[in-house]
FISELO-150195 format. One line per 5 residues: their letters; for each residue y, z, x of C-alpha. Coordinates in steps of 0.05 Angstrom, whole numbers, always signed. Example, Ala and Ser with C-alpha at 12.3 -4.5 7.8 and 13.67 -1.06 7.14 Angstrom:
<sites>
AS> -90:+156:+246  -21:+143:+273
</sites>
This chain:
<sites>
MRELQ> +1:-4:-1  +72:-18:+24  +118:+36:+45  +178:+38:+4  +242:+59:+43
LKWGI> +317:+69:+27  +363:+22:+70  +443:+10:+72  +448:-64:+69  +390:-117:+82
KRSIT> +385:-193:+91  +430:-217:+30  +401:-284:-6  +438:-310:-65  +400:-266:-114
GFDGE> +410:-203:-68  +346:-198:-20  +311:-236:+34  +246:-259:+12  +218:-248:+90
EEAAV> +242:-174:+90  +211:-168:+24  +146:-190:+47  +146:-145:+108  +160:-75:+78
RSVDM> +192:-47:+5  +265:-36:+22  +314:-3:-34  +381:-28:-18  +428:+25:-23
KAMVA> +488:-10:-8  +469:-54:-66  +466:-3:-119  +536:+24:-95  +562:-54:-106
ELVGT> +527:-56:-174  +557:+15:-189  +626:+4:-172  +625:-71:-206  +598:-44:-268
AMLCV> +653:+14:-282  +700:-40:-265  +674:-94:-315  +672:-35:-366  +745:-12:-349
VGCGA> +779:-86:-349  +736:-111:-404  +734:-52:-451  +803:-40:-437  +833:-100:-458
AMAYG> +793:-91:-524  +821:-16:-530  +887:-35:-510  +898:-101:-555  +842:-91:-613
PTDGP> +806:-154:-620  +820:-160:-702  +845:-235:-696  +838:-305:-659  +896:-288:-602
TRLVV> +876:-217:-585  +804:-243:-589  +818:-297:-534  +851:-235:-495  +796:-192:-493
AFAFG> +749:-259:-476  +801:-276:-415  +789:-203:-394  +709:-202:-396  +713:-267:-366
LSVLA> +755:-261:-315  +737:-189:-289  +668:-218:-280  +689:-277:-239  +732:-228:-194
IAYSM> +677:-180:-187  +616:-232:-174  +664:-254:-117  +676:-187:-92  +604:-154:-100
GHHSG> +558:-220:-97  +547:-216:-29  +531:-135:-25  +478:-142:-87  +483:-212:-124
GHLNP> +533:-185:-173  +486:-170:-225  +539:-128:-262  +479:-128:-323  +413:-95:-333
AVTLS> +402:-161:-369  +409:-207:-314  +376:-165:-264  +313:-167:-314  +316:-233:-324
LVLGS> +319:-244:-238  +260:-196:-234  +210:-231:-287  +231:-287:-254  +208:-266:-185
AVPWY> +278:-272:-149  +283:-198:-145  +227:-146:-130  +216:-102:-189  +240:-34:-150
QGLAN> +308:-65:-124  +314:-82:-200  +301:-10:-225  +350:+22:-171  +399:-32:-202
FLAQI> +394:-16:-263  +405:+64:-254  +462:+39:-213  +491:-1:-272  +475:+55:-327
IGSLL> +520:+95:-284  +572:+56:-260  +578:+46:-343  +591:+113:-350  +640:+124:-303
GAALL> +675:+61:-327  +680:+95:-394  +704:+157:-372  +757:+122:-331  +777:+97:-397
CAIYP> +777:+168:-436  +826:+186:-378  +868:+126:-380  +881:+117:-456  +895:+169:-507
CEADL> +855:+174:-571  +914:+145:-614  +925:+90:-562  +848:+60:-575  +848:+8:-621
TTNLA> +776:+4:-630  +774:+78:-643  +711:+82:-597  +719:+52:-527  +701:-9:-557
SNMPS> +632:+7:-571  +585:-47:-598  +554:-47:-666  +541:-106:-714  +600:-115:-762
AGYTD> +607:-115:-838  +567:-164:-869  +519:-177:-812  +448:-152:-812  +413:-115:-757
AQAVL> +371:-178:-746  +426:-225:-748  +457:-174:-693  +395:-182:-652  +395:-254:-650
AEAMG> +464:-264:-633  +460:-222:-570  +398:-251:-552  +429:-318:-556  +494:-303:-522
TFLLC> +448:-268:-462  +414:-327:-460  +465:-376:-446  +491:-316:-393  +421:-311:-361
FTVWE> +399:-386:-357  +471:-402:-326  +452:-351:-271  +388:-389:-259  +411:-460:-259
SAVSP> +476:-450:-225  +463:-391:-175  +395:-383:-162  +363:-460:-166  +359:-489:-99
VSTCG> +373:-551:-120  +438:-530:-159  +506:-566:-132  +556:-505:-161  +550:-470:-89
RNACI> +604:-414:-82  +630:-435:-147  +573:-410:-182  +616:-353:-202  +663:-398:-241
AISGA> +606:-422:-286  +577:-350:-301  +645:-325:-320  +651:-383:-365  +589:-366:-398
VFVSV> +613:-300:-414  +681:-322:-437  +648:-368:-479  +600:-306:-506  +649:-260:-513
LTLLP> +698:-311:-554  +637:-323:-601  +601:-255:-615  +665:-214:-616  +657:-219:-691
VTGCS> +592:-207:-698  +572:-151:-652  +638:-145:-612  +591:-182:-562  +557:-143:-512
INPAR> +506:-183:-477  +503:-130:-423  +464:-62:-446  +503:-27:-393  +566:-52:-423
SFGPA> +547:-18:-487  +514:+48:-467  +577:+79:-426  +626:+72:-482  +582:+85:-534
IMASL> +553:+162:-497  +630:+174:-475  +658:+156:-543  +612:+206:-579  +623:+263:-533
RGCPN> +701:+257:-531  +715:+283:-601  +774:+242:-618  +802:+248:-694  +802:+176:-706
YTGGG> +729:+165:-685  +689:+106:-709  +618:+116:-702  +563:+70:-703  +558:+50:-627
LEALW> +502:+100:-611  +458:+82:-669  +471:+5:-651  +443:+14:-583  +383:-6:-591
IMFVG> +406:-73:-613  +443:-74:-546  +387:-70:-505  +326:-110:-546  +376:-168:-563
PFLGA> +399:-175:-491  +330:-169:-458  +294:-218:-508  +347:-267:-490  +343:-249:-408
ASATL> +266:-261:-420  +271:-327:-451  +323:-354:-405  +271:-339:-351  +217:-372:-387
AHHGF> +262:-433:-397  +283:-438:-318  +210:-445:-305  +209:-519:-343  +263:-539:-290
IPQPV> +235:-511:-229  +230:-572:-176  +162:-605:-180  +105:-604:-114  +104:-675:-73
KEGED> +44:-723:-107  -11:-738:-65  +9:-796:-24  +89:-789:-27  +120:-777:+40
RTSSM> +110:-711:+69  +165:-701:+124  +224:-659:+124  +281:-696:+88  +341:-678:+53
NSMGF> +346:-685:-15  +406:-728:-48  +447:-655:-56  +443:-645:+14  +386:-586:+10
EIDNK> +330:-585:+65  +258:-605:+40  +199:-591:+74  +140:-637:+47  +78:-605:+62
KEGIT> +5:-613:+39  +18:-555:-14  +82:-583:-45  +155:-583:-33  +190:-526:-3
IHPRV> +263:-521:-25  +300:-470:+21  +344:-419:-20  +412:-420:-4  +442:-354:+21
MDL> +504:-321:-7  +560:-325:+50  +624:-311:+13
</sites>
């Protein structure tokens, strides 16, 4: 059985770990955990803070909140991606673990860091915004809006998270992606359109951590204007995104480059998009891109 050890930083790939190091020893990257904790906290402060300040009740205010979430993901992914992969979201981490892009033990560590980060972010929101300044009255907790059933909310969250996770796979992880460092733009764009679409349905979670911290801290804060429902709806904000994450992993497998067929050229070459390919007897090996921001 391989040893499990803690390290402060390991060789990074685009998804947050190095395959060769993973094969030799099970290393939990503590630097990645801290990056995920800080990044998730910042995401909650900026995204949920914008919702609290502006109250997404109509088109213009919803656009403001969607931009806040999308641009915060963009900034944090660029600043934290080279330390942890910039997941910021348990659903993204789950999808990458299911697709063998991140080892399960690093995934668990990232999940723990994301949950703690969400609680920290929600605590900072409590310190910044007085109860009467919170236009959502519950730290922007997620729950089905009036007129929407739990089933519709689960489906909406699953679809929004599918878009996010599939974009991560095909823009940031796939070795034949042409996005390069601009993958962060595609991913933040997926967050932006998902938030814009799902705000009227659930307030848009697509991120269990983003929902967890605000729901817990809002229930403990004791504001006289507190609107409940966030705690009771937490299961939706876990089940829906996790279903979407798993579906995105399955969909990605249909787009994985196919191995070389018998009789085709087996010499090392560069494909049309500039990725080095080793055509071996076992099939094509496409070297993964390394995050270097």
